[in-house]
Steps between C-alpha positions, in 0.01 A plus 500: 500500500357365823218702650686584819787653304262715299374636828852593612517755218175649618608511863830663403315771313278567800796509735666767287201730554419446864853490638698790635576683172782735410518685167726229363290211632149620422369337181207591274190300580363434152631141494380445855143593409511279194638219712242528775225512239620196306573283800183588690264479203660205325710292738269485802194374306721231344621390842144499631380295203772244573378480861842594633344687789812523716676698231198699392400618845851602605571668166170683510585630843849613391359689203230663707741621771740640240217662309390681814859613544499651150167666565638646821806630315289687243269628768794652687708617203259554214592477133855632453528508122836459331833558673524867590850503648375425847282189481439213264151431382322304231700438189217471251341838425174329413467376856323772692418499869134437419592208277711346776223537754262335255740209455542461874124502549454235232769282653344531845165403348660194338648385828177558689304319231721192510465492877126559495439242227659217692432597863323826565444652843146632478251283690232765531270307265483208743223592734207261483262525796440124507610406856615153400722644228628768736608238755651282233717771350575712807830346602623452145407858416698639794814299433492554124443874521787539745740291296415669170545840661841395635613367163372812326689727742811290441448531124482878528806519720305663783468199729739265674701259289347154504577159364240518224522249219288283272322333788404836647341633187332175390351452846344843489373450144323183614361669809368795301329264255341309786378819665345616176325164465367527857335826406268309263419202724155426632434356847457151352833534322665606824372185668620291206841660530520412869390145429774476240756595763374223726515242222857597409599468862346153532689377193822649627459334838466162330833558326654596831377184676649285226833680522530449875612142435756619241672782686661266754697325226876573479459632147365821652763738632484649847416836350207352308370332814512836674306664220247222520464557874414862425222374272344334802484839670337638185236230496410569863469872429286449193265262682453765767426763233249274329321454830479876545239728345783715362552248222644759264842507665553129435536526124864607467641245753306222331648582162851518645447175687361324196796612285745368761331163522479465123872568482561215742271273298700580187823436689385154613358410160832591339694260722597762759678710239449875468435655162753754379369854544635825366610713797231731632759777526761536225850423624382326818472130583273420795377141453609160373263548204679822404841334543382225267407764245845658525672164449324452166463856369818561300395857420541584871858377531661831412318713753513575870299284740458511875352253746248667729419195715646167610392222263430141601597303188444147635253422222779523240571134579190420293572737213587391146436130552734480798784701345412785734567868453591608148809721544493864400724497194731753339422774752664840443312724742502562874324258731469648849384254763433799724612283794224247446519121487393253236459171684471144375611555141538162330692424180560152356652599169585223257549687175579871523878555471482793743305465823437713809237745623641717219651271238701771327576851629642722226618834633222499756480524878342288772495659843339485844353157433455199726442154349428257783386138521622453142514148358687486169598193300685537171565225247833395354414672175484840671799734494503821706271425793462712811243606756464871420677512161603225259719699261581863575678742266602849614244458776458609862369291790470701820349452847365155417426209730441136398412196709383148427646215300622429150616188318738615225526228240661738255824680425574865585252509786489678833281548805466868409593527131615252237735703285578872506667671205591829663302673771457577868393282790451721806361417847362157427462191718411143410346262751440249222611140550620374165581157364756536222445229241649637177542290186826688430637774726451826689250507784542771763337591828455854368588501126601217270715696254604862448649690206560869430525764771337386823453686827391306810454677834351355818384165366429216742456127447309410815349182358695201378602343173598134477595286201268221401659152536759453228516869410772604746748578224277723291641838611239567768589787735340698778504849343612495135553179309686646203656826381551516122703814437295711739633810676366453849491764771359378827473571871298351781456147362411250774388140529413262782806279533313233698225437246731544200820297484583583137741767378344846466624544144606859562624710788244451775496466876370181657344546842368219723129508572551630854656824373212601275309663785733800529505768231850609603624177344389650167689833508412604143127480565311812604257499794273720289446210259557186709376375835549188713176321575344156512239407241367156602347440156853526353744415779444478874844647569571875490646594163556809284185610319426796278301778660180620338324163472215411734613153598199452728281456192677173419281327759208557262674345202437145385804275528533283186404134526 
């Protein structure tokens, strides 16, 4: 059984004690005490030994808060004994009030010991009178003591909730170790330490000078150039600190600066390609490196993921020997774009029979996602190619926005999805310009082919789809290319009749470009979800766009070559 599910049993047992209890609802607490003992004494040390600090710290805090709740309960109510017709108590006659208090005390000691072993909050032993050491550790001491105290209060449930995780605890462990080392330093060692800082800075600055000639290259995204510009501010600050007698304060910025530069060095050495990195926060994708991890980590394809930042994916053009982004495959979870954009995604798939951002969506959901500046090319051997989804089965695509270009050299392909075997397509708009070049049939501006029960509401084809020369007779249509026994319910399907001269392929309304700047021409579409605006990076003319996205950020995205 997965660890997190084991914990649910424990949490349920706690909830049964601390909730608002009637005679019928109140349960004996024997199993709860056994549970809290086993999990705290056995599970937490295992988690700690596996260095899963996110889980360990949060779990430790949950146990400690609940334990204090149990202690408070016994303090207020005392030991009740067996059921006496008025109140329930402890089921096992061998469990006395004293025994319970002893167990609670032992459990509290276990929690405190785990915390103290790996962090601790007692700095009273650090008190050398050496003035050089005092100056060196003063700032670090103040910040560390304050942070440890805050985390400890959070652990005990007496302080404000904070976003404490692995980085929080590891940072304080390292700081505590360094403070303890400072306590033993001599004056000569203090000077050597300061000289070491200066040497590290000099080496880092050499890296930075070399990278100045690299950062102007188009392989770097706009976001990376901005980060690099911030490094220049760091270098100025550090030089000022090094020139000041208060040298101590320079240490942390130097280490941060050096780590940033080394990351850039690695990026350049690897051909301007980011390494895949496991997300710093479970369930959240914040960087192109974390998106790369998700695209290759099959064990993550059944869970729930959320974007927490816009992602510039221009470097995917250099991934996988020029094949680009490796599609997320066989996804069955929920992917929430959280109204963020992924820009510059590149796919040049020559082998995979299903191709899109998500190659296959089985019973899953994609929502609130914007894919912009896409550049997709699929080979003739590919079947089921789309932009968001290649092949969807019993799936849901909602509040999604796509823009860019695609060259569909495959059957059952679309500018939004390739083939959908049952599902929902709600509040979606495509600004993709597609070239339909199928070896057989079925290319659509929205979907290539549908089967099963399909519901489509408020779906717009604002881009264009045109047949490649010689492919005019290959069943290429503006909305749906083919319906194979599908039960289709739809409303609010629109396409630009000036940029698309083909048949829609289903009931849809064709509006000339001049009428797309008035939401009243789209009566099914709610003003709570849609707005008319101009987004120059997509289309200079006012058009319907989904609310919730920050379109201004597109100016910072790299347009594909």
